[in-house]
N, C-alpha and C positions, 0 to 999 in steps of 0.2 A: 758401538753404544756410546762411548765417551764423546765421539765426534758429534753424535746426534744431540746429546745433552748440552753441548757448547754452541748449538745453533739456535736460530729463531724458531725453527720447527720443534726442536726439543723443548724450548720454553713453553710453547703452546701445549705440548703433550703433558708436561708437568703441571701446567695450569689446569688442564682438564682433570687430571688425577687428584690434584690437591682440592679442587672444587668439590669433587664427589666425596672425598673423605671429610672435608669440613662440613658439607651439607648433612652427612650422616651424624656428625657430632652435634650440630646445631638443632636438628629436627626435634628431639624430645623437649628441649628447653623452649623452643618456639611454640610447640604444641601446648605446653603447660601455660605459657604466658597468654596464648590466644584463648584458651578455655577460661582462664581467670578473667581476662578482659571481657569476654562475652557474657559471663555471669554477672559481672559488676555493672555492665552498661546495657543490659538487656531491655530496660525500660526507657532508654534514652531515645531522643528524636534526632533526625537529621543524619549527618555523616557518621556520628558515633554509634547511633542505633543500627544503621546499615552494616557498619563494620563489625559490631558486636554479633549481629545475627549471622553474618558470614562466618565469623570465628566459631560460633556455636555449632553450625551445621557441618563445617569442614571436618573431614576425617584426617587421619594421620598422614595418608598419602599426599593430600594437598599441602600439608605443612612441610612435608619432605620436598615437594616441588618448589615451594617458596624458599626453603632453605638453600636449594640449589641456586636460585637466582641471587639471593643475598651473598652466598659464598663466592659466586662468580664475580659479582661486582666488587666485593672486598678484595679479592685476589687479583683483580684486573690491574691495579696500580703496581704491585710487584712485577707482574708480567710485562707491563710497558717499561718499567725501569730496567728490567733484565734485557729487554730487546734494545733499549737505548744504549746500554753498556756494550752489548755485542756489536751494535752498529758503529759506535765510536771506535771500537777496537779494530774493526775492519775498514773504517773510513767510508762506509756506505751511508746513503740517505734514504728516507722513506720514498716509496714510489708515489708519484703525484697522480692520483686518480680523481681528485676533487676539482670540479669546475662548476661554478655557481650557475644555476638555471633560473633563478628568480622564484619568488614565492608563488606568483600567479601560475607560472608553468608547473611548479612543483605540486600545487594543489590540484591542478588538472590531472597530472600523472597519478597522484594519490587516489583521487576519486575514480579514475578509470580503472586502476588496479583493484580497488575495493569492489566496484560494481561487477567487474568481470569475475573475480574470484568468488565473491559471495553469491552472486546470482547463479552461476553455473553449478556450484556445489549444492545450493538449495534445490535447484531443478533436478539434480541427480537424486537428492533425498526424496523428492516427490515421486520420481520415476520408480525408484526401488521400493517405495512404500506401496505403490500400486502393484508391484510384483510380489508383495508379501514379505519383504525383508523387515519392515517396521510396522508398528501399529501406533495409533495415537495414545498419548498418556492420559490417564484419568484426570489428573490435576494439571490444569494449564496455569502458567505463571501470569502474574499481573504485569502491567506495562512497566512498573518500577522494577519488579523482579527480573523481567526480561532485559531491560537496559543495563541493570547492575550485574546481571549474570552473563550477558553476552557482549554488549557493546563496550562497556568499560574495560573488562579484561582484554578484549580484542585490541583496543587502542593502546592500553598500557603495556601489554606483553609484546606487541609488534614493535613499538618504538624502542623499548629497552633491548629486545633481542636483535633487532636489525642493527642497532648501534654496536652491539657486541660482535655479532657474527659478520655483518656485511660492511661495517665501517672499520672496526679495530682489527679483527682477525684477518679479513681479506686484505687489508692494507699491509699487515705483517707478512702474509703469504706472498704478496707481490714483490717483497724484497728478495725472496729466495727462489722464485719460480715465475712461470708464465701466467697470464690471465687464465688459461685453461686449467692449469694445475691448481691455481688459487680457487677457482670455482669448484673443482672436484674435491680438493682437500678440505676446504671449509664446509662443504656440504656433507662430507663424511663425519666431521666433528659435530655438525648440527644434528645429523640423524642420530649419532651415538648419544649425545646429551639428551635429546628428546625421547630416545628409546629407553631412557631410564625412568619413564613413567611407571608407577606401581601397577602390578597386574590388577585387572578388574576384580573387585571383591576381596582384595588382599586385606587381611586384618592382623594387627599386632596385639598379642595378649595384654601387654602393659606398655602403652605408648609413652608413659612417663619415665620408663627405665632408660638409663644412660646408653644402653646397647640397642634401643629400639630402632634407631636409624640404620644401624648396621644389619639388624635382622631383616628390615625391609629391603635393604640394598642386596642382601643375599637372594631374596625372592625375585628381585628384578633381574639380577645377573643370570639366574637360571633360565630366563627367556632366551638367552643366547645359545642354549642347547636345543631350542625348538625350531627346526628349519622352517616349518610352516608359519610360525609367528614372525620370524625374520623376513620371510618372503612377503608376508602380508603387510607388516608394519614398517620395517626398516627401509624397504625399497621405496615405499610411498614417501617417507620422511626425506630420503635422499633426493628424490625427484623434486620435492618441495624446496629443498635447499638449493638445488641446481637452478630452479626457476628464479628464486630470489637473488641468487648470485648473478645470474644473467641480467636481471633487471637492474641491479646495482651497477654493474660494469657498463651496461648498454646505455644508461642514462647519465652516469656519473654522479648520481645523488641517491639518497635514501627514500625519496618520496614514493616512487613506484613500488619498491619492495615493501615498504611499510603499508601501503594501501593493499597490496596483494595479501600480505601476511594477516593484516587485520580482517580482511574479507573472509579468508578461510577460517580463522578462529571464530568470527561472528557467526558464520553459517554452521560450523561444527557444533558450537555450544548452543546456539539458538535452536537448531533442529533437535538436539538432544533434550531440550527443555519441553518440547511438544510431542516427542515420540520416544518409544522404547523398542528394543529389538523384539521381533516376533518370536514366540515360543518355538515355532518350527519354520526356520528360514531356509527355504530351498535354494537360495542363492549363495549361502555360506558354504565354505569359507572362500571359494575361488573368486566369485564375482564381487561380493560385498560381505564384510564381516558384521560384527555387532555394532560397529560405528561407521561413519562416512570416511574413516581414515584408512580402512583396510580393504584390500581386494582389487581386482583388475578394473572394475568400473570407476572407482575413485582415481586410479592411476590414469585411465583414459580421460577423465574429466580434467585432471591437471594438465595433460598434454593439450587438450582443446583450449584450455584457458591460456596456456603459453602461446599457442598458434594465434589465438584471437588478439592477444596483446602484441605479438610480433607483427601482425597485420595492421593493428590500430596505431602503434606508436609513431610511425613516420607521419601519420595524419594528425597527430597532436602537436600543439605548440612546442617549439624547442628553444632552449636558452643557452646552449653550449655549442662550441664550434665543431666538435666531433666526438662521438662515443668511443669508449674503450671496449673493444670487442674481444671476447675470449677466443 
């Protein structure tokens, strides 16, 4: 254990644990600030009005997720500092996995990843809707609500998360292991962090209480004792992480993984805005669950997306001498 804590891998483990604890501490305060901001600016126009409406509608679980992101970014600097100290002590240098591909090539990769990921996942949604897994929602969002609820979060979350997981963490992992171990290790961390989403319908009696974040964290961790939930959710998130790590190492840039990540989020959130789970879903839980993130069919769609991009990538413009292959 002492050897692990003195390694770069131990620094990453401590970063994950500290991020979770800090998020649980920050969540009640962020929730209180968001509700006050929403009430004070509910009649505002433009960006302030949109943000106020989002703050008013959001439940405590969403504030917990945002607290996770804030905590991860705040603690990222101490993580990088710790790794730098360890590297200097060992006389090692960061693995060089960055080779510029040019913005034109990068945009092509990003758009291809977005189109493949978003298109195939939405087609899956249409297919399972016809199979009775989902029904149309009664209230459809406006164009503004759709863009603000699906496209903006997709772009924002994909850029930030890809920088954290596929730039920083995978770079750290390559200092201590092979590209294959870096893909598997960072994908496990990615799945674990995203597996901390609050359970559907989870409610906290007093979201303003200082212990509210830890109460929700307890509900989340109980999911780890549900084998069916782990098989349905964790495995899908792990495969998503592997696909994004492959894209990062295969192209040597973040353009393709950002596009893929944004496409999946866009379809996942966008489809949920127009549909809801059917009261009697004969395809659940094995084939598809209450969302497009759980079940064997979403897993198969991820595999098809990866195969499509694997076939398509050599046919796209390239801007680097050779990819780093896991």
